[in-house]
C-alpha positions in Angstrom: -63.0 -7.8 21.0 -62.4 -11.2 19.5 -60.9 -9.6 16.4 -58.5 -7.5 18.5 -57.3 -10.6 20.4 -56.8 -12.5 17.1 -55.0 -9.5 15.5 -52.7 -9.1 18.5 -52.0 -12.9 18.5 -51.2 -12.8 14.8 -48.9 -9.8 15.2 -47.1 -11.5 18.1 -46.7 -14.7 16.0 -45.3 -12.7 13.1 -42.9 -11.0 15.4 -41.7 -14.2 17.0 -41.2 -15.9 13.6 -39.3 -12.8 12.4 -37.0 -12.8 15.4 -36.5 -16.5 15.1 -35.5 -16.2 11.4 -33.1 -13.4 12.3 -31.5 -15.5 15.0 -31.2 -18.4 12.6 -30.0 -16.6 9.4 -27.7 -13.9 10.7 -24.9 -16.2 11.8 -24.9 -17.9 8.4 -24.7 -14.6 6.4 -20.9 -14.9 6.4 -21.1 -18.3 4.8 -23.0 -16.9 1.8 -20.4 -14.2 1.3 -17.5 -16.6 1.8 -19.0 -18.8 -1.0 -19.3 -15.7 -3.1 -15.6 -14.9 -2.4 -14.5 -18.5 -3.2 -16.5 -18.4 -6.4 -14.5 -15.4 -7.5 -11.3 -17.4 -7.2 -9.2 -14.2 -6.6 -5.7 -15.4 -5.5 -3.8 -12.2 -6.2 -5.0 -8.9 -5.0 -4.0 -5.5 -3.5 -5.8 -4.0 -0.5 -5.6 -1.2 1.9 -6.6 -2.2 5.4 -6.7 -0.6 8.8 -7.2 -2.6 12.0 -7.1 -2.4 15.8 -7.1 -5.5 17.9 -5.8 -5.5 21.4 -2.4 -4.0 21.3 -2.1 -4.5 17.5 -2.8 -1.6 15.3 -2.0 -1.0 11.7 -2.7 0.6 8.3 -1.1 -1.1 5.3 -1.3 -1.3 1.6 -0.4 -4.9 0.8 -0.2 -7.1 -2.3 -1.4 -10.6 -1.4 -0.8 -13.7 -3.4 -2.1 -17.1 -2.2 -3.0 -15.6 1.2 0.6 -14.3 1.8 1.9 -10.7 1.7 4.3 -10.4 -1.2 4.8 -6.7 -1.1 3.4 -3.7 0.6 3.8 -0.5 2.6 3.1 0.4 6.2 1.0 3.5 5.6 1.6 4.8 9.2 5.4 4.8 8.8 5.9 4.8 5.0 8.2 1.8 5.5 8.0 -1.2 3.1 6.6 -4.4 4.5 9.1 -7.3 4.7 7.3 -10.3 3.3 9.8 -12.7 4.9 9.2 -11.3 8.5 6.0 -12.4 10.3 3.8 -9.4 10.7 0.6 -8.7 12.6 -0.6 -7.4 9.2 -0.5 -11.0 7.8 -3.5 -11.9 10.0 -5.6 -9.0 8.6 -4.7 -8.8 4.9 -5.6 -12.4 3.9 -9.3 -12.5 3.0 -9.4 -16.2 3.7 -8.0 -15.6 7.2 -10.6 -12.9 7.8 -13.3 -15.5 7.1 -11.7 -17.8 9.7 -11.7 -15.0 12.2 -15.4 -14.3 11.4 -16.3 -18.0 11.8 -14.7 -17.9 15.3 -16.7 -14.8 16.2 -20.0 -16.5 15.1 -19.2 -19.7 17.0 -22.3 -20.6 19.0 -22.3 -19.9 22.7 -22.1 -22.7 25.3 -25.7 -22.2 26.5 -29.0 -21.1 25.0 -29.1 -18.2 27.5 -25.7 -17.0 26.3 -26.6 -17.4 22.7 -29.8 -15.4 23.1 -27.8 -12.7 25.0 -25.5 -12.3 22.0 -28.2 -10.8 19.9 -29.1 -7.9 22.2 -27.3 -6.0 25.0 -30.6 -5.6 26.9 -31.1 -9.4 26.9 -27.5 -9.9 27.8 -27.9 -7.8 31.0 -30.8 -10.2 32.1 -29.5 -13.5 30.7 -25.7 -13.4 30.6 -23.9 -10.1 31.1 -20.6 -11.8 29.9 -22.0 -12.8 26.5 -20.0 -11.4 23.6 -22.3 -9.7 21.1 -22.4 -10.9 17.5 -20.0 -9.1 15.2 -21.2 -6.3 13.0 -19.8 -7.1 9.5 -20.2 -5.4 6.1 -19.4 -7.2 2.9 -18.5 -6.2 -0.7 -21.5 -7.1 -2.9 -19.4 -7.9 -6.0 -16.6 -10.0 -4.5 -18.0 -11.1 -1.1 -15.0 -10.1 1.0 -15.6 -8.4 4.4 -15.2 -4.6 4.1 -15.5 -4.0 7.8 -15.6 -6.0 10.9 -16.6 -4.6 14.3 -16.4 -7.2 17.0 -16.4 -6.7 20.7 -15.5 -9.6 22.9 -17.1 -10.4 26.2 -17.3 -7.4 28.5 -16.0 -9.7 31.2 -12.6 -10.3 29.4 -9.6 -8.2 30.3 -9.0 -5.2 28.0 -6.2 -5.4 25.4 -6.4 -9.1 25.2 -6.6 -9.0 21.4 -10.2 -10.3 21.3 -11.8 -7.1 20.1 -11.4 -6.4 16.4 -12.1 -3.2 14.4 -11.1 -3.6 10.8 -11.8 -1.7 7.6 -10.7 -2.6 4.0 -10.6 0.8 2.4 -9.5 -0.3 -1.1 -9.5 -3.7 -2.9 -8.2 -4.5 -6.4 -7.8 -7.9 -7.9 -4.5 -8.4 -9.7 -3.7 -10.7 -12.6 
């Protein structure tokens, strides 16, 4: 009986430590990949990206130099992108800008209840139903850039406010 209680206590402790590590390390994963991206020092690249955020949607193939679109094509219309005209695409083709967006999505909540609720929808229903879940992000292992971002803002926010973001980078190629 004593062994069962000790074993159960040990399993509980291991579970609590594991969950605590997950809570502590998950939000900092993007920083590791951002450092990897910065170490690559890629300033000129071509990428194909698709996004939907609020009322903004797009699918472009863009050439980016120093975080600015220098050439590209809107793959939905076949029209060339005008690098001199501000575009919604400019927010979603700069890898550095994507890391800024991710940092905002990982910003800590205002209370511990809300922060805990961000990790699990079941907890959110009990602790803070308006807590925005943490984003689901995949990264490229070689370069460190985000290959997909799936972020849903607080369920209490109005729809189409631009806070949700679904983005995929389908193709990436560094350029000289």
